[in-house]
C-alpha positions as CSV (number, residue, x, y, z in Angstrom):
1,M,150.5,107.8,76.7
2,D,147.2,107.6,74.8
3,D,144.3,108.9,76.8
4,Q,141.8,108.8,74.0
5,K,138.5,107.0,74.7
6,P,137.5,104.2,72.4
7,P,135.1,105.2,69.7
8,E,131.4,105.0,70.7
9,L,129.7,101.8,69.6
10,S,126.5,101.9,67.6
11,V,123.6,100.2,69.3
12,R,123.8,97.4,66.7
13,D,127.5,96.8,67.5
14,L,126.8,97.0,71.2
15,I,124.2,94.3,70.9
16,S,126.3,92.1,68.7
17,R,129.3,92.3,71.1
18,A,127.0,91.8,74.2
19,Q,125.5,88.7,72.5
20,A,129.0,87.4,72.0
21,G,129.8,87.8,75.7
22,D,131.9,90.9,75.6
23,E,131.8,92.1,79.2
24,S,133.1,95.5,78.3
25,T,129.7,96.3,76.9
26,L,127.9,95.9,80.3
27,P,128.0,99.5,81.5
28,R,126.5,100.8,78.3
29,L,124.1,97.9,77.9
30,R,122.8,98.4,81.4
31,A,122.3,102.1,80.8
32,L,120.5,101.3,77.6
33,I,118.1,98.7,79.0
34,A,117.4,100.9,82.1
35,K,115.0,102.8,79.7
36,P,111.6,100.9,80.0
37,H,110.7,101.3,76.3
38,V,114.1,99.9,75.3
39,L,113.7,97.0,77.7
40,D,110.3,96.2,76.2
41,A,111.6,96.4,72.7
42,I,114.5,94.1,73.1
43,G,112.8,91.3,75.1
44,G,112.3,92.4,78.7
45,H,108.9,90.7,78.7
46,L,109.5,87.0,78.6
47,M,105.8,86.2,79.0
48,R,104.9,88.3,75.9
49,D,107.9,86.9,74.0
50,T,106.5,83.4,74.9
51,E,103.1,84.4,73.7
52,T,104.5,85.6,70.4
53,A,106.5,82.4,70.0
54,L,103.5,80.3,70.6
55,I,101.4,82.2,68.0
56,A,104.2,82.2,65.5
57,G,104.9,78.5,66.0
58,F,101.2,77.7,65.5
59,R,100.7,79.6,62.2
60,P,104.0,81.1,61.0
61,K,103.5,84.3,58.9
62,D,99.7,84.2,59.3
63,L,99.0,87.8,60.3
64,Y,95.3,87.3,59.8
65,F,95.5,84.8,62.6
66,A,98.1,86.5,64.8
67,E,97.0,90.1,65.0
68,P,93.4,89.5,66.2
69,L,94.7,86.9,68.7
70,K,97.3,89.4,70.0
71,L,94.5,92.0,70.4
72,R,92.4,89.4,72.3
73,I,95.3,88.6,74.6
74,E,95.8,92.2,75.4
75,Q,92.0,92.6,76.1
76,L,92.0,89.6,78.3
77,R,95.1,90.9,80.2
78,A,93.5,94.3,80.6
79,E,90.2,92.7,81.9
80,L,92.1,90.6,84.4
81,N,94.4,93.4,85.5
82,V,91.5,95.7,86.5
83,G,92.2,96.7,90.1
84,S,95.5,94.7,90.2
85,G,97.7,96.7,92.4
86,S,100.4,94.3,93.3
87,A,103.2,93.0,91.2
88,I,102.3,89.4,92.1
89,E,98.8,89.9,90.8
90,R,100.2,91.2,87.5
91,L,102.5,88.2,87.3
92,L,99.6,85.9,87.9
93,V,97.5,87.6,85.3
94,D,100.3,87.1,82.8
95,R,100.6,83.4,83.8
96,T,96.8,83.0,83.4
97,V,96.8,84.6,80.0
98,L,99.7,82.5,78.8
99,C,98.0,79.3,80.1
100,W,94.8,80.4,78.3
101,L,96.6,80.9,75.1
102,Q,98.5,77.6,75.3
103,L,95.4,75.7,76.1
104,H,93.3,77.1,73.3
105,L,96.1,76.7,70.7
106,L,96.4,73.0,71.7
107,E,92.7,72.5,71.4
108,L,92.6,74.2,68.1
109,G,95.5,72.2,66.9
110,S,93.8,69.0,68.0
111,A,90.5,70.0,66.3
112,N,92.3,70.8,63.0
113,R,94.1,67.5,62.8
114,T,91.4,65.0,61.9
115,N,93.7,62.4,60.5
116,L,95.7,61.6,63.6
117,I,96.4,58.0,64.6
118,P,95.2,57.1,68.1
119,A,98.6,57.5,69.7
120,Q,98.9,61.0,68.3
121,Q,95.4,61.9,69.5
122,L,96.2,60.5,72.9
123,L,99.3,62.7,73.1
124,F,97.2,65.7,72.1
125,D,94.6,64.8,74.8
126,R,97.4,64.5,77.4
127,K,98.9,67.8,76.5
128,I,95.4,69.5,76.6
129,S,94.7,67.9,80.0
130,A,98.0,69.1,81.4
131,S,97.5,72.6,79.9
132,S,94.0,72.7,81.3
133,K,95.2,71.9,84.8
134,R,97.9,74.6,84.6
135,F,95.2,77.1,83.4
136,L,92.8,76.3,86.2
137,A,95.6,76.4,88.7
138,A,96.6,79.8,87.5
139,I,93.0,81.1,87.8
140,K,92.7,79.6,91.2
141,T,96.0,81.1,92.4
142,L,95.0,84.5,91.1
143,A,91.6,84.4,92.8
144,T,93.2,83.2,96.0
145,V,95.8,86.0,96.0
146,R,93.1,88.6,95.3
147,R,90.9,87.2,98.1
148,L,93.7,87.3,100.6
149,A,94.7,90.8,99.5
150,V,91.3,92.3,100.3
151,P,92.1,94.8,103.0
152,V,90.2,94.5,106.3
153,L,88.1,97.7,106.6
154,V,87.8,98.8,110.2
155,A,85.4,101.7,110.9
156,R,83.8,103.2,114.0
157,I,80.2,103.9,113.7
158,E,78.4,106.1,116.2
159,I,74.7,105.5,116.4
160,A,72.6,108.4,118.0
161,G,75.8,109.9,119.4
162,R,76.3,107.3,122.1
163,D,76.8,103.8,120.7
164,T,80.1,102.9,119.1
165,H,80.6,99.8,117.2
166,R,83.8,98.6,115.6
167,V,82.9,97.0,112.3
168,A,85.2,94.9,110.2
169,A,84.5,94.1,106.6
170,S,86.7,91.8,104.6
171,D,84.4,90.3,102.0
172,D,81.5,92.6,101.6
173,R,79.9,91.2,104.7
174,P,80.4,93.6,107.7
175,K,80.7,92.1,111.1
176,I,80.3,93.8,114.5
177,V,83.4,92.9,116.4
178,E,83.1,95.2,119.4
179,A,80.2,97.2,120.9
180,S,80.3,99.8,123.6
181,G,78.2,102.6,125.1
182,C,74.9,100.8,124.9
């Protein structure tokens, strides 16, 4: 009886076999992708992979175009993520940034193509219109989720040691909801 373990696979071999559907690689693959930096490196962020594909598809190999745009995307994501505590807000920020990118690439593509026949221009206009609607919907949804997530602040305020008011504030406008001891 041979109780020897099979030789350890290199990461490259592991990936090749996993891509080919070899289920024996699953335990090691799962252990590998459990590390966040590995997951990020091999495609755990579909939204960012989509952003990269959009940029590369627009101007393949143009690093002068791609790198500043990637930096702007990260700045926009950081600006929108300020104070984002929930996972749903972060997902909506990602969606908003992706829609922003897609809309602006479509508009730039339309502006750069001055020799389009009317049917092609109409197609670009429809794509821009649909993209704009998705972008505005993403912004609206993010704003709605943030507005609904504002915690209701309840405080008891004693005035002159006798009066107690229960104050609720949900949108920077405190309201007296109960008064006693007057």
